[in-house]
N, C-alpha and C positions, 0 to 999 in steps of 0.2 A: 499320896499321888506319885505317879510315875513321871517321870522328867525327861524319858527316854522318848527319841524323835520317831514316829511311826510316818511310812510313806504310803500311801494308795489314795482310792477313791473310796468314797463312805457310798453306801447301797442308794441313796438317795442322790446324788451326783452321777452317779451310773445310768440311774433309770431315766431322771432329766437328759442324759448325753443318750442316750438310747431313743427317747421320743423324740428329741429332737432332730436325731439322725433319718428317722422313719418319717417325721413331715417332711423332711427336705427329698426324702427318695419320692414319697407321693407328690409334690409337686414338680419334682423333674420329670417324673413318667407322666404325670398329666399333659405336661408342656410337651413332651417328646410324641404322645399320642394323638394330642392336637394338630401339630406339626405335620405326620405321617396323614391323618386325616384330609385335611387341606391340600396336599401335596396331592392325594389319592385323585379328590375332587377334581384340583385343576389339570394335573394330566387326561384324567378322563373327557374336562369338557375340550380340552386342545385337542385330543383326538378325535372326539365327535364332530369340532368343529372343521377341522385338515379333510374328514370322511364327506363333510357336507359341502365342503366346497368343490373337490374334484367331482362330485355327483351334479352340481349346481352348473360347474365350468363345462362339463361334457354334455349337459341338456342344452345349455345356452348356445353353444358352439352347433350344436345338429338344428337348435331352431333357429339360428342365422339365416338357414335355407329353405325353410318349411315355410309352406302355404297354408297349410291349416293344421290345427290343435285339437283333438278332442280327447274328453274324459272319460273313460268308463269305470263307474263309482264299483259297481260290483264285483269289477276284477281288480280294482285298484290299478288302473294303467293307462298311462297318456299316451296317445298315439299323435305323430308328428307326420305329417306327411308333405314330404318334396320329390325328389325324384325317386326315392324309394319310400318304404314306410319305415319309421322310426319307432319303436315301443319303449317305453319305460315302465317297469311294473313290481309293484313289492309282489316276491312271491307268496306263493299261498300255504305254504309249509313251514314258514318262517320270517326270519328278520332280515334278509336279502332284498337289494334292490337292485334289479337285472337291467339290462340294455340289451333290445332284442333276443332276450331269454338267453343269452348266453355268456354275454359279459357282466361280472360282478361288479357294481360300482362302491357298493359298501352294505357290511353285512350288520351293521345294529341298528336298523330300520325297526322304529314303533308303528308310527304312521304315516302316510305317505298320500296326499290330497291336491286335488289341482282345482281351481277355477279357469275355465276358461272364457276371458272377454276380449271378441275382435281379435287384435293381434297380439295381445298381452295374456301370459301364462301366469296367475299366481300359485307359486307350488309351494305346500308347506310339508316340511320333513321333521318328523321327529325321532330322536337317534337316543339310542338307550346303552347305557356304558355300566353296566353292574345295577347299583341303585340310584346312580346318576341319571338325568332326562335333559335332553333339550331341544325344544322347538325351536325351528327355524322358518322365517316365510321368505320366500324369495320370488321376485319377479324376473319374466322371461319375456323379452322381445322378441318376433317373429319379424327378421327384416326383411323378406321376401314378398 
């Protein structure tokens, strides 16, 4: 028998260490990927919510002086009549929500529809950001 001291690791110890490191790396990468996906989803939702808020505040401000509202389903256009005619429409070529055909309110629109009942306009706005979608319903009250 050799009584000399040998230092180092056996093959089994090296394999166990390598497998343990690989498992830790996989768990760490899964946590990072899950966190990144959650962050991008929350950012997309926040961006869509901000765009919807701007569009709805604009429509609500215009509707304050409106005396009549008309929804034209064929062209996805909401027409508010006060001293002038104000229109809100989804562009036929894409995902833009336009005000008077010249002012872009948001470019994330998937769906835009309205139901006019007396002085109340129920607006449904579906926004899309990447693979995330958000549908929101708002009520606009004509105060004139």
